[in-house]
C-alpha positions in Angstrom: 5.4 -25.1 -43.2 6.9 -22.2 -41.2 6.0 -21.1 -37.7 3.5 -18.3 -37.2 6.0 -16.2 -35.2 4.3 -14.1 -32.5 7.3 -13.0 -30.3 10.8 -11.6 -31.1 13.0 -14.5 -30.0 16.2 -14.4 -27.9 19.0 -16.4 -29.7 19.3 -18.9 -26.9 18.2 -22.6 -27.1 17.6 -24.1 -23.6 18.1 -27.8 -23.5 18.3 -28.6 -19.7 17.2 -26.9 -16.5 17.3 -27.6 -12.8 16.1 -25.4 -9.9 16.8 -21.8 -11.0 19.5 -22.8 -13.5 19.1 -23.3 -17.3 21.7 -24.6 -19.8 21.7 -23.9 -23.5 22.8 -26.1 -26.4 26.3 -24.8 -26.1 26.6 -25.7 -22.4 26.3 -22.1 -21.1 24.6 -21.9 -17.7 22.0 -19.2 -17.0 20.3 -18.0 -13.8 16.5 -17.9 -14.3 15.2 -14.8 -12.5 12.0 -14.8 -14.6 10.6 -18.3 -14.5 9.1 -18.1 -17.9 6.6 -15.4 -17.0 6.1 -16.7 -13.4 5.4 -20.2 -14.5 8.3 -22.0 -12.8 7.1 -22.0 -9.2 9.0 -24.9 -7.6 12.1 -24.8 -9.8 12.9 -26.5 -13.0 12.8 -30.3 -13.1 12.1 -30.7 -9.4 12.7 -34.4 -8.5 9.3 -34.8 -6.9 7.6 -33.1 -9.8 9.4 -35.4 -12.3 8.6 -38.5 -10.3 4.9 -37.5 -10.0 4.5 -36.9 -13.7 6.5 -40.0 -14.7 4.4 -42.3 -12.5 1.2 -40.8 -13.8 2.2 -41.2 -17.4 3.1 -44.8 -16.7 -0.5 -45.4 -15.7 -2.8 -43.1 -17.7 -2.1 -39.7 -19.2 -5.5 -38.6 -20.4 -9.2 -39.5 -20.7 -12.0 -37.0 -21.1 -14.2 -35.6 -18.3 -16.9 -38.1 -19.1 -15.5 -40.6 -16.6 -14.4 -40.6 -13.0 -11.0 -39.0 -12.5 -10.2 -39.2 -8.7 -7.0 -37.2 -9.0 -9.2 -34.1 -9.8 -10.9 -34.4 -6.5 -7.5 -35.0 -4.8 -6.3 -31.8 -6.4 -9.4 -29.8 -5.4 -9.1 -31.0 -1.8 -5.4 -30.2 -1.6 -5.7 -26.8 -3.2 -8.7 -25.8 -1.0 -6.7 -26.7 2.2 -3.4 -25.1 1.2 -5.0 -21.9 -0.1 -7.6 -21.5 2.7 -10.6 -21.9 0.4 -11.9 -25.4 1.4 -15.5 -24.3 1.0 -15.0 -23.2 -2.7 -15.4 -25.4 -5.7 -12.8 -25.9 -8.5 -13.3 -25.8 -12.3 -10.2 -26.9 -14.1 -9.0 -25.7 -17.6 -5.7 -25.3 -19.4 -4.5 -21.7 -19.2 -4.8 -18.3 -17.5 -6.8 -16.8 -20.4 -9.2 -19.7 -20.3 -9.6 -19.3 -16.5 -10.4 -15.7 -16.9 -12.8 -16.4 -19.8 -14.7 -18.8 -17.6 -14.7 -16.4 -14.6 -16.3 -13.7 -16.8 -18.8 -16.1 -18.3 -19.7 -17.4 -14.8 -20.3 -13.9 -13.5 -22.6 -13.1 -16.4 -24.5 -16.3 -16.0 -24.9 -15.8 -12.3 -26.1 -12.2 -12.5 -27.8 -12.1 -15.9 -25.8 -9.0 -16.7 -23.1 -8.3 -19.2 -20.9 -5.3 -18.3 -17.5 -5.8 -16.7 -15.4 -3.4 -14.8 -11.7 -3.7 -15.4 -8.7 -1.5 -14.6 -6.2 0.6 -16.5 -3.1 -1.4 -17.3 -4.9 -4.7 -16.9 -3.8 -7.9 -18.7 -6.2 -10.8 -18.5 -5.4 -12.9 -21.6 -5.9 -13.0 -25.3 -9.1 -14.9 -25.8 -12.4 -13.1 -26.6 -13.6 -11.8 -23.2 -10.3 -11.9 -21.5 -8.6 -9.7 -24.2 -11.6 -7.3 -24.2 -10.9 -6.8 -20.4 -7.2 -6.3 -21.2 -6.1 -2.6 -21.5 -4.1 -2.9 -24.7 -6.0 -1.9 -27.9 -3.2 -3.4 -30.1 -4.2 -7.0 -29.2 -8.0 -6.4 -29.3 -9.4 -7.4 -32.7 -12.7 -5.9 -33.9 -14.4 -9.2 -33.2 -13.4 -8.8 -29.5 -14.3 -5.2 -29.2 -18.0 -5.4 -28.7 -17.9 -6.6 -25.1 -19.2 -4.1 -22.5 -16.1 -3.2 -20.6 -15.5 -0.1 -18.4 -11.8 0.6 -17.8 -11.2 2.6 -14.6 -8.5 3.9 -12.4 -8.1 2.6 -8.8 -10.9 5.0 -7.7 -13.8 3.7 -5.6 -16.0 6.6 -6.5 -15.6 5.9 -10.2 -16.3 2.2 -9.6 -19.5 3.0 -7.6 -20.7 5.3 -10.4 -20.5 2.5 -12.9 -22.0 0.0 -10.6 -25.0 2.3 -10.1 -25.9 1.7 -13.7 -27.2 -1.7 -12.7 -25.7 -3.7 -15.6 -22.4 -4.9 -14.1 -21.9 -8.6 -13.8 -18.4 -8.6 -12.4 -15.3 -6.6 -11.5 -12.1 -8.2 -12.5 -8.8 -7.2 -11.0 -5.2 -8.3 -10.6 -4.2 -8.0 -6.9 -0.8 -7.2 -8.4 -0.6 -6.3 -12.1 2.2 -8.3 -13.8 2.4 -7.2 -17.4 1.3 -3.7 -16.3 4.6 -3.3 -14.4 4.0 -4.8 -10.9 1.3 -2.2 -10.0 -0.6 -2.8 -6.8 -3.9 -1.5 -5.8 -3.8 -0.7 -2.1 -5.3 -3.1 0.5 -7.8 -0.4 1.4 -8.9 -0.2 -2.3 -9.4 -3.9 -2.5 -11.4 -3.9 0.7 -13.6 -1.1 -0.6 -14.0 -2.8 -3.9 -15.1 -6.0 -2.3 -17.7 -4.1 -0.2 -19.0 -2.3 -3.3 -19.4 -5.5 -5.3 -21.4 -7.0 -2.4 -23.5 -3.9 -2.1 -24.4 -3.8 -5.8 -24.6 -7.5 -6.5 -21.6 -7.8 -8.9 -19.1 -10.6 -8.6 -15.5 -9.8 -7.6 -13.1 -11.7 -9.8 -9.5 -11.9 -8.6 -7.1 -12.7 -11.4 -4.3 -14.5 -9.6 -2.9 -16.1 -12.7 0.5 -14.5 -12.1 0.3 -13.3 -8.5 -1.0 -16.5 -7.0 0.5 -19.8 -5.7 2.7 -18.2 -3.1 4.5 -15.7 -5.2 3.5 -12.7 -3.1 4.4 -14.2 0.2 0.8 -15.4 0.8 -0.8 -18.1 -1.2 -2.9 -15.5 -3.0 -1.9 -11.8 -3.3 -5.4 -10.7 -2.4 -5.1 -12.3 1.0 -2.8 -9.5 2.1 -6.0 -7.4 2.0 -8.1 -9.9 3.9 -10.8 -10.2 1.2 -12.6 -13.2 -0.3 -13.4 -12.8 -4.0 -16.3 -14.6 -5.6 -14.1 -16.2 -8.2 -10.3 -16.6 -8.2 -8.5 -17.5 -11.4 -5.2 -19.5 -11.4 -2.7 -20.8 -13.9 1.0 -20.1 -14.4 2.7 -21.4 -11.3 -0.1 -24.0 -10.8 1.6 -26.6 -13.0 5.3 -25.5 -12.9 5.3 -25.6 -16.7 2.6 -28.2 -17.5 -0.4 -26.4 -19.0 -3.2 -26.1 -16.4 -5.5 -23.4 -15.1 -8.6 -23.1 -13.1 -11.1 -21.0 -11.2 -11.9 -21.3 -7.5 -15.7 -20.6 -7.1 -17.5 -19.3 -4.1 -20.1 -21.7 -2.6 -23.0 -19.3 -3.5 -22.3 -20.0 -7.2 -23.9 -23.3 -8.1 -22.8 -25.6 -10.9 -25.2 -27.0 -13.5 -24.5 -29.3 -16.5 -23.4 -27.3 -19.5 -22.6 -24.1 -17.6 -18.9 -24.6 -18.1 -17.0 -27.3 -20.0 -13.6 -28.4 -21.2 -12.0 -31.4 -23.0 -8.4 -31.2 -21.8 -9.0 -29.4 -18.5 -8.2 -31.4 -15.4 -6.5 -34.3 -17.3 -4.5 -36.9 -15.3 -1.1 -35.4 -16.2 -2.1 -31.8 -15.5 -3.5 -32.8 -12.1 -0.4 -34.8 -11.2 1.7 -31.8 -12.0 -0.5 -29.5 -10.0 -0.5 -31.9 -7.0 3.3 -32.1 -7.2 3.5 -28.3 -7.0 1.3 -28.1 -3.9 3.2 -30.9 -2.2 6.5 -29.2 -2.8 5.1 -25.8 -1.7 4.1 -27.4 1.6 7.1 -29.6 2.1 9.6 -26.9 1.4 7.6 -24.1 3.1 7.9 -22.0 -0.1 5.2 -19.4 0.7 7.1 -18.4 3.8 10.4 -18.6 1.8 9.0 -16.3 -0.8 7.9 -13.8 1.9 11.3 -13.8 3.6 13.5 -13.8 0.6 11.3 -11.2 -1.0 11.7 -8.9 2.0 15.5 -9.4 1.7 15.4 -8.6 -2.1 13.2 -5.6 -1.6 15.5 -4.2 1.2 18.6 -4.6 -0.9 17.1 -3.1 -4.0 15.7 -0.1 -2.0 19.2 0.5 -0.7 21.4 -0.1 -3.7 19.5 -0.3 -7.0 19.3 3.4 -7.7 15.7 3.0 -8.7 12.8 5.4 -8.6 10.6 2.7 -7.0 10.7 -0.9 -5.9 7.3 -2.5 -6.4 5.6 -5.7 -5.5 5.5 -8.3 -2.8 7.4 -11.4 -2.1 9.1 -12.7 -5.3 7.0 -10.6 -7.6 9.1 -7.6 -8.0 9.3 -4.5 -10.3 12.3 -2.2 -10.4 11.3 1.1 -11.9 14.0 3.4 -13.3 13.8 6.8 -15.0 15.2 5.3 -18.2 14.2 2.4 -20.6 15.5 -0.9 -19.1 15.9 -2.7 -22.5 19.7 -2.4 -22.6 20.0 -3.3 -18.9 17.9 -6.4 -19.4 19.9 -7.4 -22.5 23.2 -6.9 -20.6 22.0 -9.0 -17.7 21.4 -11.8 -20.2 24.4 -11.4 -22.5 27.1 -10.5 -20.0 25.9 -12.1 -16.7 23.7 -14.9 -18.1 20.6 -13.9 -16.1 17.1 -14.0 -17.4 14.8 -11.2 -16.2 11.6 -9.7 -17.6 10.2 -6.4 -18.8 6.7 -4.9 -18.7 4.3 -2.8 -20.7 6.0 0.1 -19.0 9.5 0.2 -20.7 11.1 1.6 -17.6 10.2 -1.4 -15.4 12.5 -4.5 -14.9 10.3 -7.4 -13.8 11.5 -10.2 -11.5 9.6 -13.5 -11.1 12.2 -16.2 -10.0 11.2 -19.7 -8.8 9.9 -19.7 -5.3 12.8 -21.9 -4.1 15.5 -19.5 -5.4 18.3 -19.4 -2.9 19.8 -16.3 -1.1 23.1 -17.0 -2.9 21.3 -16.8 -6.3 19.5 -13.6 -5.2 22.9 -12.2 -4.3 24.3 -13.2 -7.7 21.5 -11.3 -9.4 22.0 -8.2 -7.2 25.8 -8.1 -7.8 25.2 -8.3 -11.6 22.5 -5.6 -11.5 24.7 -3.2 -9.4 27.6 -3.8 -11.8 25.5 -2.6 -14.7 23.7 0.4 -13.2 25.0 3.6 -14.7 27.2 5.6 -12.3 24.9 8.6 -12.4 22.0 6.4 -11.3 23.8 5.1 -8.2 24.2 8.6 -6.9 
């Protein structure tokens, strides 16, 4: 049997990783400035993370959600305290798409309505409702296309016009678009959006799958705007590579048996991984570190990268040029052995390094980038 290939693959086979470094099967070292799509939050193979998972596996790795699993409650309490959402409840699943799927379902259950407002450039996942709310027709099958989705620009008047139709269950938004090219709605837009949702009885769903867990310099990117969404979806950096996702649910939304469900969600190993991440984030002050090193990275890029625009917050950064960045990205990997990312906008270089990246490693990336920028761009 052959693999069902879904991505073009880079001809590199990683076999070992530590911190922000990766080694391939030939012994070549790489700097990871992408974190596997923002998944690696506390660095590869962090000793505390390895210890937590090893100890858990030595006891019990899995049993279904039909029994008491105290480590789930431990995770919920820790996440509530660290994120500032102690009064919310936590539903655990396995991925970002699954988290968004359940957020959309919960909004529809709660309101009895079925229309969703999403935004141009959005990416929320590849499952049925999540992909319908994703602004990419190429990955929406006919089976997924019958959901009632309104795609809008960041325009409060347009949002209100759709809300006035009375059939909107929820508004889903990435506080910072990742795949879309590190696009940020303004804080004022997010504040206005929250007010409109409250006024018209729609739930505000914050997709923090990529922008959460300290990456923006706050635990959640929407906290820069001072809003409190009704549902917050999390995944990627939550488990530092172990599959886990979840939604944080406002206290007004009450659970009932059968409303949401999962087999693997919240298993012992996943919760151990997620607890290790939160413990390291606290112990190493990684949210503040992401804010400070992100400011340094932004300042340096603004001054020397020759870019049209430097986007993002913290260690979620987009460098927009006036030319396609494919060759630049390929050269960073082949000549300087640095992993970076791209976006749906072919002119945007996307940076999502581990939150404990060092200043020396940031400088290594900057020197490599500056060496590759065409001379006419630097002027």
